[in-house]
N, C-alpha and C positions, 0 to 999 in steps of 0.2 A: 107624649109627645105629639102636638099637634103639628100637622104639616101644612105647609100653605104654596100654592103655586105662585110662582113669579110672573110679573106681567110683562109680556112679548114687549121687546127691545125694537126701534127703528120702527114702527107700526105705521104702515102705508096711510094717509087721510085719502079715503075717497071722495072723489067730487062730483056733484050733481048739479044738473039744472042750468043756470047763467055759469055758475063758475067751470062747470066741466065745459060747455061752448067755448068761454074766455080762455082757458088753458089750450085746448086744440087751438083756435084759432091764433093765440100769439105763438105757439109752438109752429106754426105751420108759415106764420108771416116772418116770424124771425129766423128759421131756416131757408125759405125763399127757395124750395126745390121740390120736385113731383114727391110725394108719398102713397103710400098702400096701407088701408085702415091696421092690417098686419103690424105695420112698422111704426106708426104713430103710436097705438097701443103702449108698444114694447119699449120705444122712447120714452113716454112718458111715465114708464117705471110702475105703469098700474095704477095710476092716479085716478084714468078714468080705463074705465071696464071696456074691454073690445066691442062688447054688443053697443055700448054706449056710444063711443067712438064713432060706430060705423053712424048711427042716428045722427050724431052731430055732423060729421062732415059733411051728409048729405043736407040737412037741412042750413047751413051755411055755404053749401053749393047754391042753394037755390034762392038764397037771399041775395045771392049775387057777392059774396066774402071770399070764396074761392069757384076756382076751376074746374070741372068733372072732365077726365077723359078716360077712353073706356078703349083698352089695347085688348082685343080678343076676351078671354073671360076675368081680367084684370084690371081692376080700377084704380086710377089714380086720382089725388086732387093738390094743385096747387093754389097759391095766393093768388087772386086778381092784380096781375101787373098794372091794370089802367087804375088801378089804387095807392100803387105805389109813387111815393114823392119823384117826379122827376126835375133834375135843373132845367134852368131857362137857358138861353141863348146866350143870355148877360152872362150869366155866372160860369156857365161852361169857357167863353172868352177870358172872362178872370181867371179862370184857375188856367186857362192855358200862356197866360201871359204870366202869373204867377210861378207856371214851370219852366218859360223859358228864363225867367230872372234868378231863378235858383241855377238853372242849369248854366247860365254866365258866372253865376259864382261859385258855381264848383269846379267850373273850368279856372277861373283866377285861384283857387286856392288851390287846383294840381299844380299851376305853374308858379306859383309861392312856395307849395312845399318840395318842387323839383330845385328852386335857387336854393331853397334851405338846407338841402341835402348837399348840394354840392358843394356849398359852403363848409356842411360840419364835415365833409370828408374831406375838405382842404385843410380846414385845422386838424385835424386828426391826423394828417399825413405831415403836418409841421411840428420839428421834433419842441418838445419841452425844455424850462429852463435845465432840467436836471441831465437831458440827453445831449444837449449842447456843450455843458459844463465836461461830460464826460468824452463827447468828442473833442473838444479842444485839449483836454489833458492829454489823451491818447495820441493827439496830434502833436501834441509839445514833449512826450514820451522819447528818449535814447532813440528805443526799436525803430520807431517811426522815422526819426531823424535819420538816422542810419542808412533804412532802407530808399529813402528817398535819395539820400545822397549818393548809394550804391545807384542807383537806376540816372543819377545825372552824370556820372562818371565818365560813362564812354561819349556823351558830350564833352565835355571836358578836355577829353583826349584829344579831342578832334574828329572821332567817329562822325559820318554822316547819318542824319537822324533819317531813322523808316519815314516813308512816303505813306499818306492815307490807303493806297491802292494798296503797298507791299504789306501792310499792315490786315488789311480786308484778305487778303490771298492767303498770308500766316495762319488767320481767323478761320476761313474755311477749310484750309489743311488739317489744321487742331482740330474740328469739329467733326472732320470726314473721318481720319484716320482713328481717333479716340471711340467715336461710334462702331468701327470696324474692330476695332480691339476687344470693347465690350460685346459685340456680338461674338467674336470665336471664343471668348474666354468662358462665355455662358453654354456654349455649344459643348466644350471641353469640360465643363465641370458637369455638365448633364450625363456623358457616356462616361467619366472618370466614376460618376457616381453608380452608374448602371453595373459597370466591369466590376467594382469593387466592393458591390453591396453586400455578396457573401463571403467576402474575406475579412479574417480578422484584422484590426487595425495596425499591428504590426506588418502581418506578411503586404498588406498596400502599402505600408510604407517602405519595405523593400522592392515591389514590384515600381514603384515610383522613381526608386535608386536605381535599379538595373535600366531600366527604359529614359535616363537621364532625364527626369519632367523639372522642370524650372517653375518654382511658383513665383509669384509679386516679391521684390523685395522690398524691405523696409522703407526705400527713396519711394518705389510704385504707392506705396500705401498710403505714404505719407504727404505724396502728390494728387491722390484721390480724394483724401480727405482736407486739403487745401483750399482756397479760394479760387483756386482758377480752374477747379470742375466743380463748382458752384454757380449755378445758371444765374441767381439771381445777384450773384455777384462776381460776375465774369469781365475780370480784369483787362483783357483785351477789348472786349465791348464798350468797355467805359474809356478807356484811351481814345475813342476814334470820336466820344463826345466832345 
């Protein structure tokens, strides 16, 4: 069986003469920053050998295509900035004018977007037809009518209505003492857990009875879970509006 050597894949084509000079000049011009010989040779991926790069860079500098700068023992080459295309004053003024117009358009678009966002928020906050139907049905329900009738009964019996100042005072007292109750309950629960942490549940129950500790009654639990204790549906606050 005869053996054959495979052809190397991705072989780099070595550039010479004018092609090498064009490649080096195109790269330095395109990047438009100072480079040394080693950097240019490495960035060209070996298409132009290092020794050739040195000669090409010096030759381009002599032709005025590149500027050669020496810092200590290191030499850098950069594209001659005098050969770069510069905008005229008229072109710069035109660009500034276009930039100003674009800024005005952006401000107008931002204002329009803000207006649309406000309108969208208003639409989202508006009840849908289905939600309105549900609210109407809930209002017509016997339970709702009974609640409203019960609230009106004291007024029908001749009881004086509560003034806005009295209602504000009641609401302030309710907020103050409920917050105090929540704080004290939290303190008790914390210390009670520390005290009974090592006790079996049955012993903890006996200790609770011996100390005469009274927990929340079903009425308390129902009150805490009711609408009166929900901040977003505070009934006292709604009555003031």
